[in-house]
VEXDREN-2710 file (C-alpha; in Angstrom, 1 decimal):
% VEXDREN-2710
k/r/px/py/pz
1/UNK/0.0/-0.2/-0.3
2/UNK/1.4/3.4/-0.7
3/UNK/2.0/5.8/2.1
4/UNK/2.3/9.5/2.6
5/UNK/6.0/10.4/3.4
6/UNK/6.5/12.9/5.4
7/UNK/3.8/15.8/6.2
8/UNK/3.7/18.4/3.5
9/UNK/1.4/21.6/3.2
10/UNK/1.3/22.0/-0.5
11/UNK/2.0/18.3/-1.6
12/UNK/1.5/14.8/-0.8
13/UNK/4.7/12.2/-1.3
14/UNK/4.0/9.0/-1.5
15/UNK/5.8/5.4/-2.0
16/UNK/4.7/2.6/-3.1
17/UNK/7.4/-0.2/-3.9
18/UNK/10.5/1.5/-6.2
19/UNK/7.5/4.2/-7.5
20/UNK/7.5/7.8/-5.9
21/UNK/4.3/9.9/-6.6
22/UNK/4.6/13.7/-5.9
23/UNK/1.1/15.1/-5.9
24/UNK/0.5/18.9/-5.9
25/UNK/-2.3/19.5/-3.2
26/UNK/-4.0/22.7/-2.8
27/UNK/-7.1/21.5/-5.2
28/UNK/-9.4/24.5/-4.1
29/UNK/-6.9/26.3/-6.1
30/UNK/-6.1/24.2/-9.0
31/UNK/-3.0/23.5/-7.5
32/UNK/-1.5/26.6/-8.1
33/UNK/1.9/27.5/-7.3
34/UNK/3.4/29.7/-4.2
35/UNK/6.5/29.9/-2.8
36/UNK/5.6/27.3/0.1
37/UNK/4.9/24.6/-3.0
38/UNK/8.3/25.3/-4.8
39/UNK/9.9/24.6/-1.5
40/UNK/7.9/21.5/-0.3
41/UNK/8.7/20.1/-4.3
42/UNK/12.4/21.2/-4.0
43/UNK/12.9/19.2/-0.7
44/UNK/10.5/16.0/-2.2
45/UNK/13.2/15.8/-5.2
46/UNK/16.4/16.2/-2.6
47/UNK/14.7/13.2/-1.3
48/UNK/13.9/11.3/-4.0
49/UNK/17.9/11.8/-5.3
50/UNK/18.9/10.5/-2.0
51/UNK/16.8/7.4/-2.0
52/UNK/18.8/4.4/-3.9
53/UNK/15.6/2.2/-3.9
54/UNK/13.2/4.7/-6.1
55/UNK/13.3/4.2/-9.4
56/UNK/10.3/5.9/-11.1
57/UNK/8.8/9.6/-10.1
58/UNK/5.4/10.4/-11.1
59/UNK/4.1/14.3/-10.6
60/UNK/0.5/14.7/-10.8
61/UNK/-2.1/17.2/-9.4
62/UNK/-4.5/16.9/-7.1
63/UNK/-8.5/17.2/-8.0
64/UNK/-9.5/18.6/-11.9
65/UNK/-6.2/20.5/-12.3
66/UNK/-2.6/19.6/-12.7
67/UNK/-0.9/23.1/-12.0
68/UNK/-2.9/26.6/-12.9
69/UNK/0.3/28.7/-12.7
70/UNK/1.3/31.0/-9.6
71/UNK/-1.2/31.3/-6.8
72/UNK/-2.8/34.7/-7.4
73/UNK/-2.5/35.5/-3.6
74/UNK/1.6/35.0/-3.7
75/UNK/1.3/37.3/-6.8
76/UNK/-0.1/40.0/-4.5
77/UNK/2.5/39.3/-2.5
78/UNK/5.3/39.2/-5.1
79/UNK/4.3/42.8/-6.7
80/UNK/5.4/44.2/-3.4
81/UNK/8.8/42.5/-3.3
82/UNK/12.1/44.3/-4.1
83/UNK/14.6/43.1/-7.1
84/UNK/16.7/41.0/-4.3
85/UNK/13.7/39.2/-3.3
86/UNK/11.8/38.5/-6.7
87/UNK/15.7/37.1/-8.0
88/UNK/15.6/35.2/-4.7
89/UNK/12.2/33.4/-5.9
90/UNK/12.8/33.2/-8.9
91/UNK/15.8/31.3/-8.2
92/UNK/14.5/29.0/-6.1
93/UNK/11.9/28.1/-9.2
94/UNK/14.9/27.9/-11.8
95/UNK/16.7/25.6/-8.8
96/UNK/13.5/23.1/-8.4
97/UNK/13.0/22.6/-11.9
98/UNK/16.8/21.7/-12.8
99/UNK/17.1/19.0/-9.6
100/UNK/13.4/17.7/-11.5
101/UNK/15.1/17.4/-14.6
102/UNK/17.9/16.4/-14.2
103/UNK/17.2/13.6/-11.5
104/UNK/19.0/9.7/-12.1
105/UNK/15.5/8.4/-12.4
106/UNK/12.9/8.7/-14.8
107/UNK/9.7/11.2/-14.0
108/UNK/6.4/10.8/-15.6
109/UNK/4.1/14.0/-15.4
110/UNK/0.5/13.3/-14.7
111/UNK/-1.5/15.6/-16.6
112/UNK/-5.1/15.1/-15.1
113/UNK/-6.3/19.0/-16.6
114/UNK/-4.9/22.5/-16.8
115/UNK/-1.4/22.9/-17.0
116/UNK/-0.8/27.0/-17.5
117/UNK/2.2/28.9/-16.9
118/UNK/4.4/27.2/-14.2
119/UNK/2.4/23.8/-14.6
120/UNK/3.2/23.6/-18.3
121/UNK/6.9/24.3/-17.1
122/UNK/7.1/21.6/-14.6
123/UNK/5.6/19.0/-17.0
124/UNK/8.0/20.0/-19.9
125/UNK/11.0/19.2/-16.9
126/UNK/9.9/15.6/-16.8
127/UNK/11.2/13.0/-18.9
128/UNK/7.5/11.8/-20.1
129/UNK/4.3/13.4/-20.1
130/UNK/1.2/11.2/-20.2
131/UNK/-2.2/13.6/-20.7
132/UNK/-6.0/13.7/-20.4
133/UNK/-7.6/14.3/-23.1
134/UNK/-9.3/16.9/-21.0
135/UNK/-6.0/19.2/-20.3
136/UNK/-5.4/22.5/-21.3
137/UNK/-2.4/24.2/-21.8
138/UNK/-1.0/27.9/-22.2
139/UNK/2.1/30.2/-22.1
140/UNK/0.1/33.2/-20.9
141/UNK/2.5/34.9/-18.8
142/UNK/2.4/37.9/-21.7
143/UNK/-0.9/38.6/-20.5
144/UNK/0.5/40.1/-17.4
145/UNK/3.4/41.4/-19.1
146/UNK/5.9/38.7/-17.6
147/UNK/7.8/36.2/-19.3
148/UNK/7.5/32.2/-19.2
149/UNK/11.5/33.0/-18.1
150/UNK/12.4/30.0/-15.7
151/UNK/10.7/27.6/-17.6
152/UNK/11.9/28.2/-20.9
153/UNK/14.7/25.7/-20.7
154/UNK/12.8/23.2/-20.3
155/UNK/9.5/24.2/-22.6
156/UNK/12.0/25.1/-25.7
157/UNK/13.4/21.3/-25.4
158/UNK/10.2/20.0/-25.3
159/UNK/8.7/21.9/-28.2
160/UNK/11.5/23.9/-30.4
161/UNK/12.3/27.2/-30.6
162/UNK/9.4/27.6/-33.9
163/UNK/6.4/26.6/-31.2
164/UNK/8.4/28.5/-28.6
165/UNK/8.1/31.6/-30.4
166/UNK/4.2/31.1/-31.4
167/UNK/3.2/30.0/-27.8
168/UNK/5.6/32.5/-25.9
169/UNK/4.4/35.3/-27.7
170/UNK/0.7/34.6/-27.9
171/UNK/0.0/33.2/-24.8
172/UNK/-3.1/31.3/-26.6
173/UNK/-3.9/28.5/-24.9
174/UNK/-4.3/24.5/-26.2
175/UNK/-5.6/21.2/-25.9
176/UNK/-4.4/18.4/-25.6
177/UNK/-4.2/17.1/-28.6
178/UNK/-2.6/20.2/-29.9
179/UNK/0.0/19.7/-27.0
180/UNK/0.8/16.3/-28.4
181/UNK/1.1/17.6/-32.2
182/UNK/3.7/19.9/-31.1
183/UNK/5.8/17.6/-28.9
184/UNK/5.0/19.0/-25.4
185/UNK/3.5/16.3/-24.3
186/UNK/4.3/12.0/-25.5
187/UNK/0.6/11.0/-25.4
188/UNK/-2.8/11.4/-24.7
189/UNK/-5.5/9.4/-23.6
190/UNK/-9.0/9.2/-22.4
191/UNK/-9.3/10.8/-18.8
192/UNK/-10.3/7.1/-17.4
193/UNK/-7.6/5.7/-19.4
194/UNK/-5.0/7.7/-17.3
195/UNK/-4.1/6.0/-14.5
196/UNK/-3.9/2.9/-16.9
197/UNK/-1.7/4.7/-19.4
198/UNK/0.9/6.4/-16.5
199/UNK/0.4/2.6/-14.9
200/UNK/1.9/0.9/-17.8
201/UNK/4.8/3.3/-18.5
202/UNK/5.6/2.8/-15.0
203/UNK/6.1/-0.8/-15.3
204/UNK/8.2/-0.4/-18.7
205/UNK/10.6/1.7/-16.8
206/UNK/10.7/-1.1/-13.9
207/UNK/11.4/-3.8/-16.0
208/UNK/14.6/-2.0/-17.3
209/UNK/18.0/-1.6/-15.3
210/UNK/18.1/1.3/-12.7
211/UNK/21.5/2.2/-13.6
212/UNK/21.0/2.0/-17.4
213/UNK/17.9/4.3/-16.6
214/UNK/20.4/6.8/-15.0
215/UNK/23.2/6.5/-17.7
216/UNK/20.3/7.4/-20.7
217/UNK/19.3/10.4/-19.2
218/UNK/23.3/11.1/-18.5
219/UNK/23.5/10.6/-22.0
220/UNK/20.4/12.2/-23.2
221/UNK/21.9/15.3/-20.9
222/UNK/25.6/15.2/-22.2
223/UNK/25.6/13.9/-25.5
224/UNK/24.0/17.0/-27.8
225/UNK/26.7/19.3/-26.1
226/UNK/29.3/17.7/-27.2
227/UNK/31.3/17.4/-30.4
228/UNK/31.7/14.7/-33.0
229/UNK/35.1/13.6/-31.7
230/UNK/34.3/14.3/-27.7
231/UNK/31.0/12.1/-28.2
232/UNK/33.0/9.1/-29.7
233/UNK/34.9/9.2/-26.5
234/UNK/32.4/9.7/-24.2
235/UNK/30.0/7.3/-25.5
236/UNK/32.7/4.5/-26.1
237/UNK/33.6/4.9/-22.6
238/UNK/30.2/4.8/-20.9
239/UNK/29.1/0.9/-22.8
240/UNK/32.3/-0.2/-21.8
241/UNK/31.9/0.8/-18.4
242/UNK/28.4/-0.6/-18.5
243/UNK/29.4/-4.2/-20.1
244/UNK/31.7/-4.9/-17.2
245/UNK/29.7/-3.3/-14.2
246/UNK/27.6/-5.6/-12.1
247/UNK/24.2/-4.4/-14.1
248/UNK/25.5/-5.1/-17.4
249/UNK/26.8/-8.3/-16.6
250/UNK/23.0/-9.5/-14.8
251/UNK/21.2/-8.3/-17.9
252/UNK/23.1/-9.5/-20.7
253/UNK/23.4/-12.9/-18.5
254/UNK/19.4/-12.6/-18.4
255/UNK/18.7/-12.0/-21.8
256/UNK/21.0/-14.9/-23.1
257/UNK/19.7/-17.5/-20.3
258/UNK/16.2/-16.4/-21.1
259/UNK/15.1/-15.2/-17.8
260/UNK/14.5/-12.2/-16.0
261/UNK/17.1/-10.1/-14.6
262/UNK/17.4/-9.8/-10.8
263/UNK/16.0/-6.3/-10.9
264/UNK/12.3/-7.2/-12.4
265/UNK/12.4/-10.3/-10.4
266/UNK/12.6/-7.9/-7.3
267/UNK/9.7/-6.1/-8.1
END
């Protein structure tokens, strides 16, 4: 059975086997985020980082929405902040997003409803995004004289510059099918099939070697930054190291012996 981790005010963290579920838990305001939520999300991700038995993270929202963006009451406070205070808050968001993006275990965004502004950023920092047909998306910061700044590195990586120019500048909202077309999400399913789709992906991830998944994420992060000469050496060293690792040896042996590897048998 899943059990709540240490108590939080704005999120819930549940653990079931090797799977950690982080739930944005402010349904009364459509899971809009404030400084407290960002702090708690960062803390939850840091705990996952230090947990060697955690193998998959699922990020979702309680109730009808995934995340409606910044909380209005928080914005009423922020409008009175100094530049230094705003910088501190903004850096906290940027740091959380980077920690989520660079987690060495796979992350799935379960998008159950509206994902607006920062909510779109949260899902963009995840590896795999599975959305309900009922989900709505938008990067509407320009409508209030702001920009999608901290989230831009992750949204750009998902949808590319052309689409980012369109939606960053217009602030237009769009549906789940459009989100799939532009690459913001990986799959769109009927609302009543969302959990089944997420669990199917979780099962696929758990059938893979934990160390291999971590190295895959490193590969995805580092390889685009390398030239071909650097990439040849880096990738050759990576696969050579994995082949002689305990996990690589077990994986290859299980394949040749036509049996499940130990990390699957543990489930």
